[in-house]
N, C-alpha and C positions, 0 to 999 in steps of 0.2 A: 566517454561517460558523462552521460545527463546528468544536467544538474536535479537534485533531488530536494532542494531547499522548498519546492511549493508540491510537491507529488501531493501531496492531500488533494490542495488546493483547484490541479490544474484535473485530477480525476472527478470531483464533482460539476470543477465546470464543461468538463465533456461532455455531461446529462443536462446541467441547468442552465436557465440562464435565456436571454435570449437569443432566436434561433435555436434554440435545441429543444430537444423531446420534453423534459419539464420546464414550469414557471419556478421560481421558487417558493410558491404557494402548494402547486401540487406537489413539490421534493418533500416539503414539510408536514404534510398532509400524508404522506405514503412514509415516511421515516417513521417507523414504532419499532423498537426494539419486538424483535415476537418473544423475547426468553421474559422480560422484567416489563413489558407495557412502555418503559422508558420513551419519551417523544425529544423529536430536535423541531425546535420554536421554527417561528419564520423570522423571527429577527436572527435565531443561531443558525439558520442557513442560509439567511444572505453575509451573514456574516462568512460563511464558510466560502461562495461564490465571490466575493472579495477579497481571499486572502488572510482575514484578520483571522486572528488566533483564537480557539475555544479551548474551552477544557474538554479534554477527552476522556472517556471511561470506557471500559467494554461496553455498557450497556451501548452508550452513543456511538459507537463505531457500528456495532452492530444495527441501531439504529441509522444511522448513514447507507448502511448497505442494503439494508431493506427502501428505504428510497429511493436509491438510486437501480435498485436492480441488480446488482450486482456481488460478487462473490465475496465472503464477510475476510477471507484471506488477505483480498485486494485492498478493500481502506484499510486493514491492520499493518500491511506495508508498506501504503502510502503517507500513514498519519507516522508509523517508526520512520521512515526519510524526511518527510517536512519536522518533526516535533524532535526525537531524536539524532538523528543524522548518521542512523542505520540502517543499509539495506539489505536485504537477502536477494543475492541473487548468484551466476556461475562465473565467476570476476575471469576463469582462466579456461573458457571454451571448451569442456570435457565434454566431447559426443558422447550419446548415449551409450555405445556400443552392442552387442545383442543383448544385454542382460536389461536394458533400456534403462540402468543408473541415470540420476539424475544428478547435479551437484550444485547444491545452495548452499551458501556462505554466508552468514551475516557477521557484516564487515562495515567502519565508517565509509559515508558517503565519498570521503575523501581519498580512500585509497582503489587501486586498482590489481589484479592479479598480477602483476611485476612486482609490486611494493609486498606480497606475501609467501616466500619461496618457501618456506614451511609448511603453512599451510598447504602449497600446495606438493609441497612432496608426500604430507602426508595423505590426500585428496589419493596422490596416482598408486599409492603403495597400497591403500583400502582398497580400490578400483581391481588394481591387477591381481590382490590377493582372492578376489571373492571366486 
């Protein structure tokens, strides 16, 4: 399982910084929450790129998403992994099948599918009873 401790930092670094699509200044200018107008300052943008912790709010996460041009859900998942230690993924590798069902489980980033037999049984039972 990939290390999730720096998930938000890595997501920001993929888009912002030297040799990337966005400079820190450009990212900060674009990082505006479309719902509230909350912005990310240039110093906060710099802190994100260098991996320093920032105050996370729903408004800040939406602003980061707007600044990066990525879905809000991606930023929320990265922040949850980095700040809370919870990931949302398919720890069991369940194939979608004919109904295109997708399994997503919120769990500690230290746990893998084999560590959650009860959850796996529930998912399999739910998937086959549809």
